[in-house]
Z-matrix of the N, CA and C atoms (Angstrom, degrees):
N
C 1 1.489
C 2 1.458 1 106.80
N 3 1.261 2 115.70 1 126.20
C 4 1.604 3 124.93 2 -175.01
C 5 1.580 4 103.65 3 -62.44
N 6 1.311 5 117.03 4 142.36
C 7 1.474 6 123.06 5 179.11
C 8 1.575 7 102.11 6 -90.65
N 9 1.418 8 108.93 7 149.44
C 10 1.449 9 115.23 8 178.49
C 11 1.585 10 108.59 9 -85.56
N 12 1.251 11 116.32 10 134.59
C 13 1.465 12 124.41 11 177.62
C 14 1.526 13 107.37 12 -90.54
N 15 1.218 14 116.14 13 154.47
C 16 1.443 15 128.47 14 176.12
C 17 1.468 16 109.33 15 -74.56
N 18 1.356 17 121.56 16 166.22
C 19 1.457 18 125.80 17 -178.69
C 20 1.713 19 107.28 18 -62.91
N 21 1.263 20 114.88 19 -28.14
C 22 1.479 21 121.26 20 176.71
C 23 1.464 22 111.13 21 -74.14
N 24 1.201 23 124.43 22 -13.13
C 25 1.476 24 125.91 23 174.81
C 26 1.440 25 113.14 24 94.74
N 27 1.375 26 120.10 25 11.66
C 28 1.394 27 123.50 26 -178.05
C 29 1.555 28 110.24 27 -124.64
N 30 1.277 29 117.46 28 166.62
C 31 1.406 30 121.12 29 -177.92
C 32 1.661 31 109.59 30 -116.45
N 33 1.315 32 114.28 31 119.19
C 34 1.419 33 115.65 32 -178.45
C 35 1.571 34 111.70 33 -89.04
N 36 1.325 35 109.88 34 127.66
C 37 1.525 36 113.16 35 -167.20
C 38 1.573 37 106.64 36 -119.91
N 39 1.390 38 113.89 37 164.60
C 40 1.419 39 119.54 38 176.85
C 41 1.570 40 103.13 39 -140.03
N 42 1.399 41 112.10 40 159.20
C 43 1.530 42 111.00 41 177.32
C 44 1.483 43 115.90 42 -60.65
N 45 1.386 44 117.61 43 156.91
C 46 1.405 45 121.82 44 178.44
C 47 1.590 46 107.36 45 -87.11
N 48 1.328 47 114.76 46 -172.21
C 49 1.495 48 119.09 47 -176.56
C 50 1.543 49 110.09 48 -66.19
N 51 1.331 50 116.50 49 -40.35
C 52 1.464 51 120.07 50 -173.35
C 53 1.489 52 107.56 51 -124.63
N 54 1.411 53 111.93 52 80.63
C 55 1.403 54 122.31 53 179.87
C 56 1.485 55 114.17 54 -58.74
N 57 1.363 56 113.70 55 -36.62
C 58 1.425 57 117.62 56 -169.99
C 59 1.536 58 112.00 57 -69.75
N 60 1.441 59 113.87 58 -38.58
C 61 1.484 60 118.06 59 -177.48
C 62 1.461 61 115.07 60 -98.14
N 63 1.291 62 119.53 61 -5.45
C 64 1.438 63 120.55 62 -179.17
C 65 1.576 64 108.83 63 -144.24
N 66 1.324 65 113.61 64 150.64
C 67 1.440 66 123.27 65 -177.99
C 68 1.532 67 108.08 66 -102.20
N 69 1.270 68 119.13 67 10.03
C 70 1.506 69 119.95 68 -178.44
C 71 1.370 70 114.85 69 -78.53
N 72 1.322 71 123.78 70 139.53
C 73 1.440 72 121.86 71 -178.51
C 74 1.503 73 110.20 72 -129.47
N 75 1.258 74 121.77 73 164.49
C 76 1.342 75 127.09 74 -172.42
C 77 1.673 76 108.51 75 -118.94
N 78 1.263 77 116.99 76 132.77
C 79 1.471 78 121.85 77 -176.05
C 80 1.668 79 106.16 78 -69.17
N 81 1.239 80 112.93 79 139.44
C 82 1.536 81 116.84 80 175.14
C 83 1.646 82 109.88 81 -79.97
N 84 1.297 83 110.74 82 138.53
C 85 1.475 84 115.59 83 170.59
C 86 1.456 85 106.73 84 -90.79
N 87 1.348 86 117.53 85 111.92
C 88 1.523 87 120.78 86 -175.46
C 89 1.531 88 112.03 87 -63.80
N 90 1.385 89 118.22 88 -33.41
C 91 1.478 90 114.82 89 -174.86
C 92 1.460 91 107.88 90 -75.72
N 93 1.309 92 120.11 91 -33.78
C 94 1.491 93 121.72 92 176.62
C 95 1.573 94 110.90 93 -69.81
N 96 1.322 95 120.33 94 -41.45
C 97 1.386 96 122.54 95 175.32
C 98 1.554 97 117.62 96 -62.92
N 99 1.274 98 112.26 97 -29.66
C 100 1.548 99 117.40 98 178.10
C 101 1.475 100 118.90 99 -78.06
N 102 1.373 101 114.38 100 -20.87
C 103 1.416 102 119.60 101 177.17
C 104 1.508 103 119.13 102 -53.57
N 105 1.368 104 113.25 103 -52.93
C 106 1.582 105 110.81 104 177.25
C 107 1.484 106 111.91 105 -57.19
N 108 1.372 107 121.35 106 -43.49
C 109 1.363 108 119.96 107 -178.80
C 110 1.524 109 115.34 108 -59.39
N 111 1.329 110 119.20 109 -38.21
C 112 1.431 111 121.36 110 177.41
C 113 1.564 112 108.25 111 -68.03
N 114 1.367 113 118.97 112 -33.45
C 115 1.416 114 117.98 113 179.39
C 116 1.468 115 111.66 114 -73.57
N 117 1.365 116 112.17 115 -31.41
C 118 1.536 117 111.04 116 -179.09
C 119 1.593 118 109.92 117 -72.07
N 120 1.379 119 113.96 118 -37.22
C 121 1.390 120 113.03 119 172.38
C 122 1.436 121 118.11 120 -52.27
N 123 1.407 122 116.59 121 -47.38
C 124 1.421 123 119.85 122 177.45
C 125 1.551 124 114.71 123 -64.13
N 126 1.298 125 114.94 124 -32.95
C 127 1.521 126 118.51 125 175.95
C 128 1.520 127 111.52 126 -62.78
N 129 1.438 128 115.99 127 -38.37
C 130 1.428 129 119.39 128 178.90
C 131 1.440 130 110.40 129 -67.47
N 132 1.236 131 120.41 130 -42.20
C 133 1.421 132 123.38 131 179.92
C 134 1.527 133 110.80 132 -63.01
N 135 1.293 134 119.46 133 -44.64
C 136 1.430 135 121.11 134 178.04
C 137 1.558 136 112.96 135 -60.31
N 138 1.381 137 116.81 136 -39.95
C 139 1.420 138 126.01 137 179.12
C 140 1.538 139 109.35 138 -60.66
N 141 1.416 140 112.28 139 -43.50
C 142 1.390 141 113.86 140 -176.38
C 143 1.609 142 112.48 141 -76.55
N 144 1.277 143 118.04 142 -21.58
C 145 1.451 144 121.49 143 174.35
C 146 1.418 145 108.85 144 -69.48
N 147 1.438 146 117.52 145 -51.15
C 148 1.392 147 127.90 146 -178.98
C 149 1.534 148 109.59 147 -60.42
N 150 1.207 149 126.45 148 -36.50
C 151 1.456 150 130.46 149 -179.10
C 152 1.540 151 109.06 150 -72.90
N 153 1.344 152 112.99 151 -43.66
C 154 1.576 153 120.24 152 179.40
C 155 1.573 154 106.03 153 -63.69
N 156 1.260 155 119.19 154 -50.57
C 157 1.481 156 121.78 155 -178.00
C 158 1.511 157 107.07 156 -60.08
N 159 1.299 158 120.88 157 -40.13
C 160 1.394 159 124.30 158 -178.62
C 161 1.620 160 109.42 159 -60.57
N 162 1.198 161 117.40 160 -59.48
C 163 1.491 162 120.76 161 176.56
C 164 1.574 163 110.05 162 -54.03
N 165 1.279 164 117.35 163 -46.25
C 166 1.599 165 120.46 164 178.97
C 167 1.545 166 103.54 165 -56.57
N 168 1.228 167 121.24 166 -44.66
C 169 1.470 168 124.13 167 -174.50
C 170 1.612 169 106.58 168 -63.96
N 171 1.300 170 117.87 169 -45.35
C 172 1.447 171 123.11 170 -178.12
C 173 1.573 172 106.17 171 -60.30
N 174 1.295 173 117.94 172 -48.82
C 175 1.488 174 124.46 173 -177.14
C 176 1.559 175 111.27 174 -60.31
N 177 1.248 176 115.06 175 -48.45
C 178 1.443 177 120.00 176 173.29
C 179 1.389 178 113.88 177 -60.51
N 180 1.340 179 118.61 178 -45.76
C 181 1.515 180 117.65 179 -176.67
C 182 1.573 181 112.25 180 -67.07
N 183 1.341 182 112.85 181 -34.38
C 184 1.486 183 114.19 182 178.53
C 185 1.628 184 108.81 183 -69.50
N 186 1.254 185 114.44 184 -40.85
C 187 1.468 186 118.98 185 171.07
C 188 1.503 187 115.30 186 -46.37
N 189 1.373 188 107.79 187 -50.62
C 190 1.439 189 115.94 188 -173.66
C 191 1.542 190 110.59 189 -69.53
N 192 1.211 191 118.79 190 -35.27
C 193 1.447 192 123.03 191 175.18
C 194 1.511 193 112.47 192 -61.58
N 195 1.411 194 118.38 193 -45.12
C 196 1.383 195 119.51 194 170.18
C 197 1.430 196 118.66 195 -60.40
N 198 1.388 197 115.11 196 -35.18
C 199 1.445 198 119.22 197 177.72
C 200 1.521 199 115.12 198 -70.34
N 201 1.352 200 114.96 199 -30.51
C 202 1.379 201 117.89 200 174.31
C 203 1.525 202 112.76 201 -77.06
N 204 1.247 203 118.64 202 -31.43
C 205 1.485 204 121.62 203 173.54
C 206 1.456 205 109.17 204 -68.07
N 207 1.290 206 123.22 205 -40.91
C 208 1.590 207 125.10 206 176.50
C 209 1.436 208 107.23 207 -63.02
N 210 1.428 209 117.92 208 -40.71
C 211 1.533 210 110.47 209 -173.77
C 212 1.544 211 108.79 210 -73.27
N 213 1.317 212 116.12 211 -34.84
C 214 1.506 213 122.69 212 -174.09
C 215 1.511 214 109.45 213 -68.48
N 216 1.366 215 117.14 214 -45.48
C 217 1.402 216 127.29 215 -174.47
C 218 1.503 217 115.39 216 -85.89
N 219 1.424 218 112.70 217 -25.49
C 220 1.484 219 114.93 218 -178.65
C 221 1.631 220 109.51 219 74.79
N 222 1.284 221 120.25 220 18.35
C 223 1.522 222 123.15 221 -173.04
C 224 1.555 223 106.19 222 -140.89
N 225 1.292 224 116.91 223 133.76
C 226 1.358 225 116.41 224 176.00
C 227 1.488 226 115.41 225 -64.45
N 228 1.418 227 118.57 226 141.68
C 229 1.398 228 121.88 227 175.69
C 230 1.454 229 108.90 228 -78.71
N 231 1.424 230 113.41 229 133.79
C 232 1.454 231 119.26 230 175.73
C 233 1.584 232 116.36 231 -42.68
N 234 1.361 233 123.60 232 131.56
C 235 1.313 234 120.73 233 172.22
C 236 1.504 235 118.92 234 -67.07
N 237 1.445 236 115.86 235 156.59
C 238 1.531 237 112.16 236 175.74
C 239 1.534 238 105.99 237 103.01
N 240 1.398 239 109.55 238 168.05
C 241 1.503 240 120.79 239 -170.83
C 242 1.477 241 110.46 240 -137.46
N 243 1.343 242 117.13 241 4.54
C 244 1.419 243 124.21 242 -177.67
C 245 1.499 244 114.96 243 -99.04
N 246 1.296 245 117.61 244 110.05
C 247 1.502 246 116.55 245 -175.67
C 248 1.586 247 108.57 246 -87.03
N 249 1.288 248 117.53 247 138.71
C 250 1.461 249 122.11 248 177.03
C 251 1.519 250 113.92 249 -152.93
N 252 1.314 251 121.18 250 152.18
C 253 1.438 252 121.83 251 176.49
C 254 1.450 253 109.44 252 -111.37
N 255 1.287 254 117.59 253 132.07
C 256 1.468 255 120.74 254 -174.67
C 257 1.657 256 107.97 255 -85.29
N 258 1.394 257 110.77 256 138.06
C 259 1.446 258 118.33 257 171.38
C 260 1.496 259 105.84 258 -131.22
N 261 1.304 260 114.62 259 158.36
C 262 1.593 261 115.74 260 178.55
C 263 1.509 262 111.69 261 -65.43
N 264 1.360 263 117.70 262 142.20
C 265 1.337 264 124.82 263 176.20
C 266 1.515 265 106.50 264 -134.28
N 267 1.385 266 120.78 265 99.39
C 268 1.327 267 123.08 266 -170.07
C 269 1.568 268 112.51 267 -78.21
N 270 1.373 269 114.23 268 -2.04
C 271 1.511 270 117.72 269 -176.69
C 272 1.577 271 108.75 270 -65.51
N 273 1.353 272 116.74 271 -35.55
C 274 1.372 273 123.10 272 -178.88
C 275 1.629 274 113.78 273 -87.96
N 276 1.308 275 116.51 274 -12.34
C 277 1.453 276 118.18 275 177.58
C 278 1.499 277 115.61 276 -107.53
N 279 1.311 278 114.20 277 -3.12
C 280 1.452 279 119.25 278 -175.65
C 281 1.539 280 111.18 279 -80.90
N 282 1.316 281 114.11 280 164.42
C 283 1.377 282 117.03 281 173.63
C 284 1.474 283 115.32 282 -52.72
N 285 1.333 284 127.17 283 138.86
C 286 1.358 285 128.01 284 -171.87
C 287 1.524 286 113.87 285 -54.19
N 288 1.254 287 121.73 286 122.39
C 289 1.493 288 126.23 287 173.77
C 290 1.460 289 106.30 288 -140.22
N 291 1.486 290 112.04 289 169.94
C 292 1.389 291 113.90 290 -177.32
C 293 1.620 292 115.29 291 -60.17
N 294 1.327 293 113.70 292 -25.02
C 295 1.488 294 120.37 293 176.78
C 296 1.510 295 109.75 294 -67.50
N 297 1.381 296 117.29 295 -49.18
C 298 1.440 297 122.75 296 -175.17
C 299 1.557 298 108.40 297 -69.14
N 300 1.352 299 114.89 298 -26.73
C 301 1.482 300 120.72 299 176.86
C 302 1.568 301 109.53 300 -65.10
N 303 1.368 302 114.16 301 -51.20
C 304 1.419 303 118.75 302 -178.12
C 305 1.575 304 108.21 303 -64.19
N 306 1.369 305 118.90 304 -32.00
C 307 1.454 306 117.03 305 177.46
C 308 1.480 307 109.09 306 -67.89
N 309 1.191 308 120.47 307 -45.79
C 310 1.564 309 117.85 308 179.69
C 311 1.397 310 109.05 309 -65.91
N 312 1.292 311 123.47 310 -40.05
C 313 1.613 312 124.41 311 -179.65
C 314 1.509 313 103.49 312 -56.79
N 315 1.381 314 118.63 313 -41.76
C 316 1.588 315 116.27 314 -168.09
C 317 1.576 316 108.11 315 -63.70
N 318 1.456 317 117.46 316 -22.00
C 319 1.420 318 114.20 317 -179.74
C 320 1.453 319 115.55 318 -76.26
N 321 1.392 320 117.38 319 -19.69
C 322 1.457 321 116.54 320 -173.99
C 323 1.546 322 108.72 321 -91.73
N 324 1.395 323 115.34 322 129.78
C 325 1.438 324 115.88 323 174.43
C 326 1.524 325 115.76 324 -60.70
N 327 1.344 326 113.44 325 164.46
C 328 1.593 327 115.46 326 172.81
C 329 1.454 328 105.44 327 -68.28
N 330 1.244 329 118.74 328 132.45
C 331 1.427 330 124.69 329 -177.08
C 332 1.515 331 111.25 330 103.79
N 333 1.272 332 115.46 331 -3.40
C 334 1.523 333 122.90 332 -178.95
C 335 1.588 334 119.17 333 48.22
N 336 1.314 335 107.75 334 33.41
C 337 1.475 336 112.65 335 174.23
C 338 1.392 337 112.76 336 88.10
N 339 1.338 338 125.88 337 -2.07
C 340 1.458 339 127.95 338 178.46
C 341 1.616 340 101.18 339 -84.91
N 342 1.426 341 113.82 340 127.96
C 343 1.459 342 116.79 341 177.54
C 344 1.529 343 102.98 342 -127.98
N 345 1.366 344 109.29 343 160.60
C 346 1.562 345 116.01 344 170.71
C 347 1.575 346 106.00 345 -137.28
N 348 1.241 347 112.29 346 117.64
C 349 1.580 348 119.56 347 176.75
C 350 1.571 349 101.74 348 -150.03
N 351 1.421 350 117.80 349 93.49
C 352 1.303 351 119.47 350 -176.68
C 353 1.572 352 119.79 351 -55.28
N 354 1.309 353 119.25 352 -29.69
C 355 1.465 354 115.99 353 -175.82
C 356 1.545 355 111.00 354 -74.73
N 357 1.259 356 123.99 355 -12.09
C 358 1.331 357 126.16 356 173.72
C 359 1.538 358 124.31 357 -114.16
N 360 1.367 359 110.25 358 -25.82
C 361 1.511 360 115.85 359 177.06
C 362 1.516 361 103.99 360 -173.32
N 363 1.368 362 113.50 361 159.39
C 364 1.443 363 116.55 362 168.24
C 365 1.555 364 109.51 363 -78.94
N 366 1.456 365 115.15 364 -154.59
C 367 1.480 366 112.79 365 -177.52
C 368 1.569 367 112.56 366 -61.00
N 369 1.318 368 117.59 367 136.58
C 370 1.536 369 117.74 368 -175.78
C 371 1.599 370 98.76 369 -123.13
N 372 1.358 371 111.73 370 146.07
C 373 1.446 372 120.40 371 179.11
C 374 1.424 373 112.35 372 -119.14
N 375 1.277 374 122.75 373 140.25
C 376 1.449 375 123.67 374 -178.20
C 377 1.584 376 105.89 375 -79.73
N 378 1.383 377 111.43 376 139.57
C 379 1.536 378 112.19 377 178.92
C 380 1.476 379 113.74 378 -79.08
N 381 1.398 380 119.43 379 -0.76
C 382 1.455 381 120.56 380 -173.43
C 383 1.573 382 106.31 381 -87.38
N 384 1.246 383 114.46 382 -2.89
C 385 1.512 384 113.74 383 -170.45
C 386 1.476 385 117.71 384 -59.83
N 387 1.295 386 119.59 385 -22.02
C 388 1.451 387 122.11 386 -177.97
C 389 1.521 388 112.15 387 -107.35
N 390 1.297 389 119.84 388 -2.89
C 391 1.465 390 119.21 389 -171.28
C 392 1.509 391 113.56 390 -64.11
N 393 1.363 392 115.86 391 -37.30
C 394 1.528 393 115.40 392 -171.37
C 395 1.571 394 103.18 393 -82.09
N 396 1.317 395 119.52 394 -31.44
C 397 1.535 396 118.51 395 -177.90
C 398 1.529 397 103.72 396 -63.78
N 399 1.295 398 118.39 397 -45.07
C 400 1.450 399 118.87 398 176.62
C 401 1.437 400 117.70 399 -61.80
N 402 1.401 401 114.80 400 -33.07
C 403 1.325 402 120.83 401 177.34
C 404 1.555 403 111.52 402 -63.21
N 405 1.389 404 116.55 403 -48.44
C 406 1.349 405 120.06 404 177.89
C 407 1.502 406 112.72 405 -52.66
N 408 1.372 407 109.74 406 -56.35
C 409 1.623 408 117.25 407 -174.48
C 410 1.563 409 106.87 408 -61.58
N 411 1.200 410 119.37 409 -43.60
C 412 1.434 411 119.04 410 -176.72
C 413 1.624 412 113.26 411 -66.02
N 414 1.241 413 111.57 412 -44.96
C 415 1.559 414 116.84 413 178.98
C 416 1.416 415 105.65 414 -61.36
N 417 1.289 416 122.86 415 -40.02
C 418 1.512 417 124.85 416 179.52
C 419 1.417 418 111.35 417 -61.72
N 420 1.330 419 118.07 418 -51.38
C 421 1.516 420 119.87 419 -176.37
C 422 1.506 421 111.95 420 -69.19
N 423 1.332 422 120.03 421 -31.59
C 424 1.415 423 120.63 422 179.12
C 425 1.597 424 112.39 423 -74.70
N 426 1.394 425 115.35 424 -33.36
C 427 1.376 426 119.00 425 176.98
C 428 1.467 427 111.91 426 -67.51
N 429 1.421 428 117.18 427 -39.08
C 430 1.456 429 119.55 428 -178.62
C 431 1.484 430 109.34 429 -71.43
N 432 1.342 431 119.60 430 -33.36
C 433 1.438 432 120.40 431 -173.60
C 434 1.593 433 105.25 432 -73.31
N 435 1.274 434 119.38 433 -30.20
C 436 1.367 435 121.31 434 -179.93
C 437 1.500 436 116.54 435 -82.20
N 438 1.363 437 116.19 436 3.19
C 439 1.383 438 124.66 437 -179.01
C 440 1.400 439 122.42 438 73.51
N 441 1.394 440 108.01 439 23.33
C 442 1.610 441 117.45 440 176.34
C 443 1.565 442 109.64 441 -70.65
N 444 1.411 443 114.60 442 141.00
C 445 1.496 444 111.66 443 178.10
C 446 1.385 445 114.60 444 -58.45
N 447 1.343 446 121.09 445 164.97
C 448 1.366 447 123.75 446 179.62
C 449 1.443 448 113.20 447 -70.62
N 450 1.377 449 118.09 448 141.54
C 451 1.368 450 125.92 449 174.09
C 452 1.419 451 113.88 450 -119.61
N 453 1.488 452 118.44 451 115.28
C 454 1.372 453 117.92 452 -165.13
C 455 1.492 454 115.13 453 -68.01
N 456 1.418 455 114.32 454 -30.73
C 457 1.530 456 117.98 455 175.85
C 458 1.554 457 109.48 456 -64.23
N 459 1.234 458 115.84 457 -46.70
C 460 1.459 459 119.76 458 -174.69
C 461 1.534 460 112.60 459 -71.68
N 462 1.401 461 117.74 460 -29.67
C 463 1.440 462 117.42 461 173.30
C 464 1.453 463 110.20 462 -72.44
N 465 1.224 464 121.26 463 -40.08
C 466 1.508 465 128.25 464 -179.05
C 467 1.667 466 102.84 465 -57.93
N 468 1.303 467 114.33 466 -59.70
C 469 1.517 468 116.84 467 -178.01
C 470 1.463 469 112.89 468 -58.59
N 471 1.379 470 118.24 469 -45.07
C 472 1.521 471 120.35 470 177.88
C 473 1.471 472 110.52 471 -60.31
N 474 1.264 473 119.43 472 -41.27
C 475 1.465 474 125.15 473 -179.68
C 476 1.529 475 107.07 474 -64.95
N 477 1.361 476 117.07 475 -46.50
C 478 1.522 477 118.28 476 -175.63
C 479 1.588 478 113.02 477 -75.25
N 480 1.289 479 117.55 478 -22.90
C 481 1.418 480 117.13 479 -175.27
C 482 1.479 481 111.43 480 -117.07
N 483 1.368 482 118.87 481 25.27
C 484 1.510 483 121.72 482 -176.84
C 485 1.505 484 105.26 483 -66.97
N 486 1.390 485 111.09 484 138.39
C 487 1.392 486 120.24 485 175.69
C 488 1.533 487 105.14 486 -132.70
N 489 1.383 488 112.19 487 156.29
C 490 1.486 489 114.55 488 178.89
C 491 1.535 490 114.04 489 -67.81
N 492 1.435 491 106.32 490 157.09
C 493 1.561 492 108.16 491 -176.53
C 494 1.490 493 112.50 492 -62.04
N 495 1.255 494 122.90 493 -28.24
C 496 1.476 495 124.88 494 -177.96
C 497 1.457 496 106.14 495 -69.27
N 498 1.266 497 122.34 496 -39.72
C 499 1.430 498 125.21 497 179.83
C 500 1.611 499 108.56 498 -67.60
N 501 1.254 500 115.24 499 -46.40
C 502 1.468 501 119.44 500 173.58
C 503 1.549 502 115.46 501 -48.27
N 504 1.393 503 108.18 502 -46.85
C 505 1.501 504 115.97 503 -176.50
C 506 1.621 505 107.53 504 -67.82
N 507 1.394 506 115.64 505 -35.31
C 508 1.409 507 118.98 506 176.46
C 509 1.409 508 112.94 507 -61.43
N 510 1.393 509 117.34 508 -43.95
C 511 1.407 510 122.44 509 -177.18
C 512 1.554 511 115.79 510 -64.38
N 513 1.346 512 114.99 511 -39.72
C 514 1.414 513 121.67 512 -179.10
C 515 1.604 514 106.71 513 -71.47
N 516 1.239 515 114.72 514 -43.88
C 517 1.475 516 118.57 515 179.01
C 518 1.589 517 110.46 516 -55.53
N 519 1.305 518 111.97 517 -47.13
C 520 1.580 519 117.61 518 173.32
C 521 1.431 520 113.20 519 -53.23
N 522 1.454 521 115.56 520 -40.71
C 523 1.375 522 117.44 521 -176.40
C 524 1.637 523 111.54 522 -65.94
N 525 1.395 524 109.52 523 -39.83
C 526 1.446 525 114.91 524 179.54
C 527 1.517 526 108.61 525 -66.68
N 528 1.278 527 119.70 526 -42.49
C 529 1.591 528 117.65 527 176.35
C 530 1.361 529 112.60 528 -62.09
N 531 1.446 530 121.60 529 -34.93
C 532 1.516 531 125.09 530 -173.40
C 533 1.514 532 103.59 531 -69.75
N 534 1.376 533 118.17 532 -38.28
C 535 1.495 534 117.37 533 -178.98
C 536 1.520 535 111.37 534 -69.92
N 537 1.310 536 120.06 535 -36.25
C 538 1.455 537 125.77 536 168.45
C 539 1.462 538 115.80 537 -60.54
N 540 1.286 539 114.85 538 -36.03
C 541 1.496 540 118.30 539 -175.10
C 542 1.413 541 112.29 540 -75.70
N 543 1.430 542 111.84 541 -33.04
C 544 1.545 543 117.26 542 174.95
C 545 1.469 544 111.10 543 -71.14
N 546 1.287 545 119.18 544 -33.24
C 547 1.451 546 120.49 545 179.03
C 548 1.488 547 116.81 546 47.85
N 549 1.328 548 115.19 547 53.07
C 550 1.500 549 120.08 548 -168.10
C 551 1.599 550 105.61 549 -65.81
N 552 1.287 551 117.71 550 118.89
C 553 1.484 552 125.79 551 178.23
C 554 1.443 553 110.46 552 -100.47
N 555 1.332 554 127.28 553 10.67
C 556 1.434 555 122.63 554 172.05
C 557 1.483 556 111.24 555 -61.14
N 558 1.385 557 113.43 556 143.06
C 559 1.533 558 124.23 557 -178.70
C 560 1.490 559 102.12 558 -90.37
N 561 1.471 560 111.78 559 146.37
C 562 1.479 561 119.26 560 174.88
C 563 1.486 562 105.69 561 -124.78
N 564 1.410 563 112.21 562 151.12
C 565 1.511 564 118.13 563 177.45
C 566 1.584 565 110.07 564 -72.36
N 567 1.224 566 110.31 565 142.66
C 568 1.572 567 118.33 566 175.17
C 569 1.482 568 114.90 567 -105.49
N 570 1.293 569 121.74 568 123.68
C 571 1.564 570 125.05 569 -178.27
C 572 1.485 571 103.70 570 -55.51
N 573 1.297 572 121.92 571 121.98
C 574 1.462 573 125.85 572 178.27
C 575 1.506 574 111.55 573 -70.02
N 576 1.296 575 119.57 574 -9.55
C 577 1.597 576 124.42 575 178.59
C 578 1.454 577 111.98 576 -94.07
N 579 1.340 578 109.61 577 -47.55
C 580 1.569 579 113.09 578 -174.09
C 581 1.595 580 106.20 579 -103.66
N 582 1.288 581 122.25 580 -5.60
C 583 1.382 582 119.41 581 -177.67
C 584 1.623 583 115.53 582 52.61
N 585 1.430 584 107.86 583 33.35
C 586 1.480 585 117.11 584 179.83
C 587 1.495 586 105.95 585 -122.81
N 588 1.319 587 113.08 586 164.96
C 589 1.561 588 123.39 587 174.58
C 590 1.402 589 108.43 588 -142.53
N 591 1.395 590 109.46 589 141.30
C 592 1.520 591 116.16 590 169.49
C 593 1.506 592 112.18 591 -106.05
N 594 1.265 593 118.15 592 -12.39
C 595 1.446 594 116.63 593 178.17
C 596 1.593 595 108.74 594 96.60
N 597 1.365 596 117.34 595 -19.74
C 598 1.421 597 122.36 596 -176.61
C 599 1.557 598 106.71 597 -73.41
N 600 1.326 599 113.14 598 143.57
C 601 1.490 600 120.25 599 171.96
C 602 1.591 601 114.31 600 82.43
N 603 1.337 602 112.78 601 -0.93
C 604 1.433 603 113.49 602 -178.33
C 605 1.590 604 104.18 603 -98.56
N 606 1.312 605 111.54 604 141.11
C 607 1.486 606 117.14 605 -177.63
C 608 1.554 607 105.19 606 -84.43
N 609 1.301 608 117.67 607 138.19
C 610 1.415 609 126.69 608 -176.91
C 611 1.548 610 109.51 609 -127.68
N 612 1.354 611 117.15 610 163.33
C 613 1.422 612 130.55 611 174.36
C 614 1.494 613 105.54 612 -113.22
N 615 1.425 614 117.57 613 119.97
C 616 1.490 615 122.28 614 -177.63
C 617 1.422 616 112.45 615 -129.84
N 618 1.246 617 110.73 616 161.99
C 619 1.460 618 116.50 617 165.12
C 620 1.441 619 112.34 618 -67.94
N 621 1.330 620 125.00 619 149.53
C 622 1.457 621 120.70 620 174.74
C 623 1.516 622 114.84 621 -80.00
N 624 1.341 623 111.87 622 106.40
C 625 1.428 624 120.00 623 -177.78
C 626 1.513 625 112.86 624 -61.60
N 627 1.324 626 121.34 625 -35.05
C 628 1.507 627 122.20 626 -178.78
C 629 1.547 628 107.39 627 -72.94
N 630 1.181 629 121.57 628 -27.88
C 631 1.526 630 122.32 629 178.94
C 632 1.535 631 106.84 630 -71.64
N 633 1.381 632 114.94 631 -45.13
C 634 1.421 633 114.91 632 177.10
C 635 1.443 634 116.18 633 -57.17
N 636 1.435 635 111.80 634 -42.95
C 637 1.463 636 123.76 635 -176.27
C 638 1.558 637 105.94 636 -63.81
N 639 1.326 638 116.44 637 -47.83
C 640 1.408 639 118.65 638 -176.34
C 641 1.603 640 113.08 639 -65.04
N 642 1.336 641 117.79 640 -39.62
C 643 1.433 642 124.73 641 171.81
C 644 1.592 643 113.42 642 -55.86
N 645 1.368 644 113.80 643 -44.08
C 646 1.504 645 121.62 644 -177.30
C 647 1.542 646 104.26 645 -69.86
N 648 1.290 647 118.82 646 -42.08
C 649 1.485 648 118.12 647 175.04
C 650 1.439 649 119.76 648 -58.24
N 651 1.521 650 111.45 649 -37.51
C 652 1.444 651 118.10 650 -177.78
C 653 1.600 652 110.43 651 -71.74
N 654 1.333 653 118.02 652 -24.32
C 655 1.448 654 119.20 653 -179.27
C 656 1.600 655 110.83 654 -112.83
N 657 1.329 656 112.02 655 22.03
C 658 1.547 657 114.89 656 -175.66
C 659 1.537 658 111.80 657 -61.79
N 660 1.388 659 111.66 658 146.20
C 661 1.430 660 113.54 659 -174.46
C 662 1.606 661 106.68 660 -104.79
N 663 1.364 662 112.84 661 20.89
C 664 1.576 663 119.54 662 -175.25
C 665 1.578 664 108.43 663 -174.18
N 666 1.227 665 111.91 664 176.09
C 667 1.546 666 122.62 665 -178.17
C 668 1.520 667 112.39 666 -113.36
N 669 1.365 668 114.45 667 0.06
C 670 1.461 669 116.47 668 -179.46
C 671 1.491 670 113.03 669 -55.60
N 672 1.491 671 120.90 670 152.03
C 673 1.344 672 122.53 671 178.18
C 674 1.539 673 108.90 672 -129.12
N 675 1.326 674 117.23 673 163.98
C 676 1.506 675 121.13 674 -179.94
C 677 1.449 676 112.20 675 78.19
N 678 1.355 677 112.14 676 174.23
C 679 1.447 678 118.62 677 -173.35
C 680 1.645 679 104.49 678 -93.99
N 681 1.240 680 119.40 679 -31.48
C 682 1.374 681 119.87 680 -177.26
C 683 1.448 682 111.05 681 -136.86
């Protein structure tokens, strides 16, 4: 019985049952062989749909839980999904030194917060660009007014990063507005003896700063580093 050739003019073969003892082959039925592949494609689509619906349901459920808590407590739930506990870090509050400078620099993404992504905004600038320069200059002025002995490193940095008083006021006012804009509603433990709180040791829910920093670097409009 003659074998049917494909449209290309050749016969597609596959090994017989006993390849070692026989050289006979059986032609592949294309329609039969394609069936499992088609079925597999539909299975993959169904799995993707199920997974997508599952994640959507989790997101909607979490949003409803937050909404119920807000309605019950009458207070907005803190934004974010990263849990962390604050502890004191004197590196950022100490007198300016090369170590503290490196620490502050590590917070600023490459590009210094300038991004360019036309579909959502033109060039955007981070409001924190002047905070450390104001910190240097203000710390120097307060130290000198209090009669502190001269500090060569502080004098050098204050001289290098000196900015006008109006600019300093602008930076600190931006800091005030940024704090109010965030409106952090995390609760802190109060010392039962002193009726005071430092904020240290209390678990908080925060936005993921490293994620924000990474996104900013991805869309950076430059390669500058550091705050000033």
